[in-house]
N, C-alpha and C positions, 0 to 999 in steps of 0.2 A: 606281598605282591612280588618288589625285588628279590625277596630269596628265591622263590619260582624262576625267576629270569636267570638268576644266578646259577641256578641247578641246571637250567638249559643249557647256560653256556658251558659248564664243567662237561657236561655229558656230549655235547657237540666237538667241545676240545678233543675228549676222549675218543670219541668216533674217529675225528680227523687224523688222530695221532695212530690208532690201530689201522686206517686204512694206510696211512704211509708205510706203515710196517709191513703189512698184507705185500703191498706193493713191492717194496724193497725184496723180500722173499722171493716175489715169482721172479723178479729180474735175476735172482743168481741161480735159478732154475735151468735144467736144460730138459728140452724134449727131443725125443730122437724117432724117428720113425723109418719104416722100409715101403721100396715099392717095386712090383715085377719081382716076386719072390727071392727079395734080398739083393736085386742087381743094384739098386738106387737106394743110397741110405743119406738120411738129412737129418742132421742136425741143428736146432734152431734155439735162441733164448729166451728167456721170460719178457725181454724186449720186441721179439719179434725177428731177430738179426739171425741170417742164416750163419753159424758157425764152423760148419762143417758138413763136408758133400763129399761122398763115396760115391763111384760109376763103376759098375764093374765095364772091364775092358772089352768083353765082347759086346757091348750096347756103342761101340765107337764108332763102328761101319753103319749102324742105322738110325740116322740123324733123328727120323721122325718117332720111333720108338725111345730113344733117349729123352726127347722133348717131352712126350706125353707123360713117361715116369716120372721127370724132375718136375712137372707142373703139380702132377697126384700129390708127391712126397710133400711138395713145398706146401702145397695148399693142406695136407694132413696135420703138419706139423704146426700149422698157424691156426688152424682151429681147436688144437691141445693147449695152445698159450689160449685163445680166444675164453676157453671152456675153464680153462686152471683161473683166468683173471674173474671168470665170473662166478665161481664157487667160492673164491677168495674175498668176493664184496657181498656175497650172502652170508661169512663168516663159518663155511664148511657144512651150511643147511643145505638139504636138497628139497628144495620146494614140492617134489613130486613122490616125498615120501621113502624113500631108498636111496642107499649110496653106492 
């Protein structure tokens, strides 16, 4: 009986090491998106931090459009991080059958 508990402990330890490795890999990735046909470009790291932001000069006089495009680009980049994080937790397995 105690042998089985030890096996489970080793398995859990291995899973924890794997999760830690996957988290480190995710944090080192960069995700980039464009909005407004490339007028706004946002890069975000795996921690969810914006690391680069490029805004076309033509938007500097159109505050409303700039705000909308920034929000869209940042939200899309953040979704990419979340999706990659979820895929990492699944070990790259897509539960829906296709990659």
